[in-house]
Short mmCIF file of the C-alpha atoms (twelve columns), coordinates in Angstrom:
data_MODEL
# 
_entry.id   MODEL 
# 
loop_
_atom_site.group_PDB 
_atom_site.id 
_atom_site.type_symbol 
_atom_site.label_atom_id 
_atom_site.label_alt_id 
_atom_site.label_comp_id 
_atom_site.label_asym_id 
_atom_site.label_seq_id 
_atom_site.Cartn_x 
_atom_site.Cartn_y 
_atom_site.Cartn_z 
_atom_site.pdbx_PDB_model_num 
ATOM 1   C CA . UNK A 1   -0.039  0.070  -0.059 1 
ATOM 2   C CA . UNK A 2   1.331   3.468  -0.723 1 
ATOM 3   C CA . UNK A 3   1.698   6.200  1.666  1 
ATOM 4   C CA . UNK A 4   -1.002  8.335  -0.274 1 
ATOM 5   C CA . UNK A 5   -3.572  4.961  0.014  1 
ATOM 6   C CA . UNK A 6   -2.618  4.917  3.540  1 
ATOM 7   C CA . UNK A 7   -3.171  8.707  4.336  1 
ATOM 8   C CA . UNK A 8   -6.663  8.119  2.391  1 
ATOM 9   C CA . UNK A 9   -7.550  5.456  4.722  1 
ATOM 10  C CA . UNK A 10  -6.278  7.235  7.885  1 
ATOM 11  C CA . UNK A 11  -8.726  9.895  7.009  1 
ATOM 12  C CA . UNK A 12  -11.714 8.153  6.232  1 
ATOM 13  C CA . UNK A 13  -11.227 6.540  9.444  1 
ATOM 14  C CA . UNK A 14  -10.845 9.795  11.490 1 
ATOM 15  C CA . UNK A 15  -14.190 10.978 12.838 1 
ATOM 16  C CA . UNK A 16  -13.621 14.566 13.680 1 
ATOM 17  C CA . UNK A 17  -13.494 18.004 11.840 1 
ATOM 18  C CA . UNK A 18  -15.757 16.634 8.843  1 
ATOM 19  C CA . UNK A 19  -15.063 19.480 6.680  1 
ATOM 20  C CA . UNK A 20  -11.320 19.694 7.124  1 
ATOM 21  C CA . UNK A 21  -10.935 16.053 6.813  1 
ATOM 22  C CA . UNK A 22  -13.283 15.816 3.310  1 
ATOM 23  C CA . UNK A 23  -10.756 19.038 2.148  1 
ATOM 24  C CA . UNK A 24  -7.536  16.836 2.908  1 
ATOM 25  C CA . UNK A 25  -9.326  13.967 0.993  1 
ATOM 26  C CA . UNK A 26  -10.570 16.059 -2.050 1 
ATOM 27  C CA . UNK A 27  -6.802  17.236 -2.164 1 
ATOM 28  C CA . UNK A 28  -5.353  13.962 -1.986 1 
ATOM 29  C CA . UNK A 29  -7.913  13.020 -5.036 1 
ATOM 30  C CA . UNK A 30  -6.978  15.915 -7.256 1 
ATOM 31  C CA . UNK A 31  -3.215  15.365 -6.370 1 
ATOM 32  C CA . UNK A 32  -1.321  12.161 -6.614 1 
ATOM 33  C CA . UNK A 33  1.471   13.723 -5.165 1 
ATOM 34  C CA . UNK A 34  -0.519  15.419 -2.578 1 
ATOM 35  C CA . UNK A 35  1.820   13.596 0.172  1 
ATOM 36  C CA . UNK A 36  5.120   15.370 -0.954 1 
ATOM 37  C CA . UNK A 37  6.856   18.641 -0.515 1 
ATOM 38  C CA . UNK A 38  6.996   18.949 -4.359 1 
ATOM 39  C CA . UNK A 39  3.325   19.259 -4.789 1 
ATOM 40  C CA . UNK A 40  2.958   22.954 -5.376 1 
ATOM 41  C CA . UNK A 41  -1.092  23.365 -4.206 1 
ATOM 42  C CA . UNK A 42  -0.029  21.695 -0.626 1 
ATOM 43  C CA . UNK A 43  1.099   18.731 0.751  1 
ATOM 44  C CA . UNK A 44  0.245   16.394 3.741  1 
ATOM 45  C CA . UNK A 45  2.541   16.642 6.880  1 
ATOM 46  C CA . UNK A 46  2.528   14.649 9.830  1 
ATOM 47  C CA . UNK A 47  3.112   15.656 13.433 1 
ATOM 48  C CA . UNK A 48  3.253   14.316 17.199 1 
ATOM 49  C CA . UNK A 49  2.760   16.257 20.566 1 
ATOM 50  C CA . UNK A 50  5.064   14.580 22.700 1 
ATOM 51  C CA . UNK A 51  4.087   13.856 26.110 1 
ATOM 52  C CA . UNK A 52  5.922   13.078 29.391 1 
ATOM 53  C CA . UNK A 53  5.557   9.938  31.031 1 
ATOM 54  C CA . UNK A 54  3.618   11.403 33.947 1 
ATOM 55  C CA . UNK A 55  1.140   13.126 31.513 1 
ATOM 56  C CA . UNK A 56  1.791   16.467 32.967 1 
ATOM 57  C CA . UNK A 57  3.991   17.968 30.392 1 
ATOM 58  C CA . UNK A 58  4.625   18.333 26.658 1 
ATOM 59  C CA . UNK A 59  7.713   18.777 24.730 1 
ATOM 60  C CA . UNK A 60  7.763   21.805 22.100 1 
ATOM 61  C CA . UNK A 61  10.512  22.789 19.691 1 
ATOM 62  C CA . UNK A 62  11.353  26.340 19.138 1 
ATOM 63  C CA . UNK A 63  11.199  25.872 15.218 1 
ATOM 64  C CA . UNK A 64  14.387  27.575 13.406 1 
ATOM 65  C CA . UNK A 65  12.964  28.975 10.453 1 
ATOM 66  C CA . UNK A 66  9.613   29.906 11.931 1 
ATOM 67  C CA . UNK A 67  10.769  31.112 15.570 1 
ATOM 68  C CA . UNK A 68  7.469   29.312 17.245 1 
ATOM 69  C CA . UNK A 69  7.111   26.728 19.834 1 
ATOM 70  C CA . UNK A 70  5.304   23.883 18.025 1 
ATOM 71  C CA . UNK A 71  5.003   20.235 18.431 1 
ATOM 72  C CA . UNK A 72  7.375   17.789 16.389 1 
ATOM 73  C CA . UNK A 73  6.508   17.349 12.785 1 
ATOM 74  C CA . UNK A 74  7.348   17.826 9.152  1 
ATOM 75  C CA . UNK A 75  7.369   16.177 5.581  1 
ATOM 76  C CA . UNK A 76  6.523   12.843 5.088  1 
ATOM 77  C CA . UNK A 77  9.308   10.746 3.245  1 
ATOM 78  C CA . UNK A 78  9.433   8.019  0.795  1 
ATOM 79  C CA . UNK A 79  10.510  5.460  3.614  1 
ATOM 80  C CA . UNK A 80  7.580   6.318  5.460  1 
ATOM 81  C CA . UNK A 81  5.077   3.258  5.290  1 
ATOM 82  C CA . UNK A 82  2.468   4.962  6.899  1 
ATOM 83  C CA . UNK A 83  1.359   8.493  8.082  1 
ATOM 84  C CA . UNK A 84  1.869   7.486  11.607 1 
ATOM 85  C CA . UNK A 85  5.143   6.319  10.825 1 
ATOM 86  C CA . UNK A 86  5.958   9.535  9.451  1 
ATOM 87  C CA . UNK A 87  4.639   11.479 12.457 1 
ATOM 88  C CA . UNK A 88  6.771   9.135  14.699 1 
ATOM 89  C CA . UNK A 89  9.817   9.244  12.786 1 
ATOM 90  C CA . UNK A 90  9.378   13.166 12.684 1 
ATOM 91  C CA . UNK A 91  8.835   13.365 16.481 1 
ATOM 92  C CA . UNK A 92  12.027  11.208 17.367 1 
ATOM 93  C CA . UNK A 93  14.172  13.175 14.901 1 
ATOM 94  C CA . UNK A 94  13.168  16.320 16.101 1 
ATOM 95  C CA . UNK A 95  13.072  15.565 19.966 1 
ATOM 96  C CA . UNK A 96  15.912  13.112 20.249 1 
ATOM 97  C CA . UNK A 97  13.960  11.037 22.324 1 
ATOM 98  C CA . UNK A 98  13.827  7.148  21.320 1 
ATOM 99  C CA . UNK A 99  11.001  4.943  22.030 1 
ATOM 100 C CA . UNK A 100 7.970   7.265  22.062 1 
ATOM 101 C CA . UNK A 101 4.255   5.381  21.375 1 
ATOM 102 C CA . UNK A 102 1.798   6.972  19.508 1 
ATOM 103 C CA . UNK A 103 -1.428  7.160  21.471 1 
ATOM 104 C CA . UNK A 104 -3.844  4.757  20.151 1 
ATOM 105 C CA . UNK A 105 -6.953  5.341  18.220 1 
ATOM 106 C CA . UNK A 106 -5.318  7.564  15.237 1 
ATOM 107 C CA . UNK A 107 -4.682  11.177 14.584 1 
ATOM 108 C CA . UNK A 108 -5.941  13.627 17.288 1 
ATOM 109 C CA . UNK A 109 -6.556  16.374 15.151 1 
ATOM 110 C CA . UNK A 110 -6.115  17.910 11.522 1 
ATOM 111 C CA . UNK A 111 -4.792  21.269 11.063 1 
ATOM 112 C CA . UNK A 112 -4.348  22.984 7.557  1 
ATOM 113 C CA . UNK A 113 -2.018  26.123 7.529  1 
ATOM 114 C CA . UNK A 114 -0.516  28.445 5.055  1 
ATOM 115 C CA . UNK A 115 2.845   28.311 4.065  1 
ATOM 116 C CA . UNK A 116 5.165   30.427 2.063  1 
ATOM 117 C CA . UNK A 117 5.298   29.516 -1.987 1 
ATOM 118 C CA . UNK A 118 5.718   27.286 -3.741 1 
ATOM 119 C CA . UNK A 119 4.021   25.012 -1.840 1 
ATOM 120 C CA . UNK A 120 0.990   27.161 -0.219 1 
ATOM 121 C CA . UNK A 121 -0.434  24.833 2.347  1 
ATOM 122 C CA . UNK A 122 0.455   22.236 4.862  1 
ATOM 123 C CA . UNK A 123 -2.323  19.657 5.658  1 
ATOM 124 C CA . UNK A 124 -1.175  18.305 8.578  1 
ATOM 125 C CA . UNK A 125 -2.133  15.013 10.376 1 
ATOM 126 C CA . UNK A 126 -1.585  15.396 13.929 1 
ATOM 127 C CA . UNK A 127 -0.934  12.659 16.599 1 
ATOM 128 C CA . UNK A 128 0.065   12.452 20.245 1 
ATOM 129 C CA . UNK A 129 2.966   10.246 21.278 1 
ATOM 130 C CA . UNK A 130 3.861   9.402  25.021 1 
ATOM 131 C CA . UNK A 131 7.594   9.322  25.837 1 
ATOM 132 C CA . UNK A 132 9.045   6.553  27.791 1 
ATOM 133 C CA . UNK A 133 10.248  6.691  31.575 1 
ATOM 134 C CA . UNK A 134 13.681  8.215  31.674 1 
ATOM 135 C CA . UNK A 135 13.418  9.848  28.336 1 
ATOM 136 C CA . UNK A 136 16.295  12.532 27.342 1 
ATOM 137 C CA . UNK A 137 15.761  15.043 24.882 1 
ATOM 138 C CA . UNK A 138 18.094  16.379 22.208 1 
ATOM 139 C CA . UNK A 139 17.888  19.358 19.946 1 
ATOM 140 C CA . UNK A 140 17.868  18.907 16.339 1 
ATOM 141 C CA . UNK A 141 19.403  20.876 13.724 1 
ATOM 142 C CA . UNK A 142 15.685  22.256 13.037 1 
ATOM 143 C CA . UNK A 143 15.196  23.758 16.502 1 
ATOM 144 C CA . UNK A 144 16.631  26.455 18.451 1 
ATOM 145 C CA . UNK A 145 15.491  25.347 21.479 1 
ATOM 146 C CA . UNK A 146 13.532  22.133 23.072 1 
ATOM 147 C CA . UNK A 147 11.645  22.462 26.357 1 
ATOM 148 C CA . UNK A 148 9.022   20.731 28.367 1 
ATOM 149 C CA . UNK A 149 5.945   22.863 29.379 1 
ATOM 150 C CA . UNK A 150 3.377   22.455 31.601 1 
ATOM 151 C CA . UNK A 151 -0.236  21.950 30.343 1 
ATOM 152 C CA . UNK A 152 -0.942  25.500 31.722 1 
ATOM 153 C CA . UNK A 153 2.132   26.950 30.270 1 
ATOM 154 C CA . UNK A 154 1.523   25.848 26.635 1 
ATOM 155 C CA . UNK A 155 -1.015  28.745 25.666 1 
ATOM 156 C CA . UNK A 156 1.690   31.351 26.869 1 
ATOM 157 C CA . UNK A 157 4.270   30.084 24.447 1 
ATOM 158 C CA . UNK A 158 2.582   28.436 21.486 1 
ATOM 159 C CA . UNK A 159 -0.073  29.666 19.126 1 
ATOM 160 C CA . UNK A 160 -3.797  28.345 18.765 1 
ATOM 161 C CA . UNK A 161 -3.088  25.443 16.633 1 
ATOM 162 C CA . UNK A 162 -1.034  23.839 19.575 1 
ATOM 163 C CA . UNK A 163 -3.286  24.702 22.123 1 
ATOM 164 C CA . UNK A 164 -6.045  23.042 19.910 1 
ATOM 165 C CA . UNK A 165 -4.021  19.915 19.702 1 
ATOM 166 C CA . UNK A 166 -3.053  19.939 23.565 1 
ATOM 167 C CA . UNK A 167 -6.796  20.164 24.342 1 
ATOM 168 C CA . UNK A 168 -7.560  17.251 21.817 1 
ATOM 169 C CA . UNK A 169 -4.684  14.981 23.418 1 
ATOM 170 C CA . UNK A 170 -5.803  15.765 26.931 1 
ATOM 171 C CA . UNK A 171 -9.221  14.435 25.625 1 
ATOM 172 C CA . UNK A 172 -7.746  11.376 24.390 1 
ATOM 173 C CA . UNK A 173 -5.559  10.550 27.366 1 
# 
């Protein structure tokens, strides 16, 4: 099964955000290359909000290009077998934390946001991942900083998309 086919199945099974979910499906239907950065009309991305083992904090990255505190995530790659695998790979690469486990139940949220041309849109499929006990983070080349924030601190440092992802993740927990 291709990554494109997996994304369609994941989106069809996702029960939230009906209008946005349909926009993602329409995008994939119209763009066979809609999983890849090269798709000029926009492309799907995969991300994961990393939660500490005690379920009291989240790990955010200060994104180097955007200078914003965000969850871990990014572009799908040809070696990714599934969208979930892409989200997990990105989370592990950007956090430096090995052994992350995605929460059961599939994606937590969808978030479509504009990006500079030539790509125009990221259609992000967002997951949540639990860090193992004793997890030690390490800043990646894509980050200016990496920090654990208590749930009540996230709204003070991150934008609404991260706050909504945290709220949906807490509801899932």
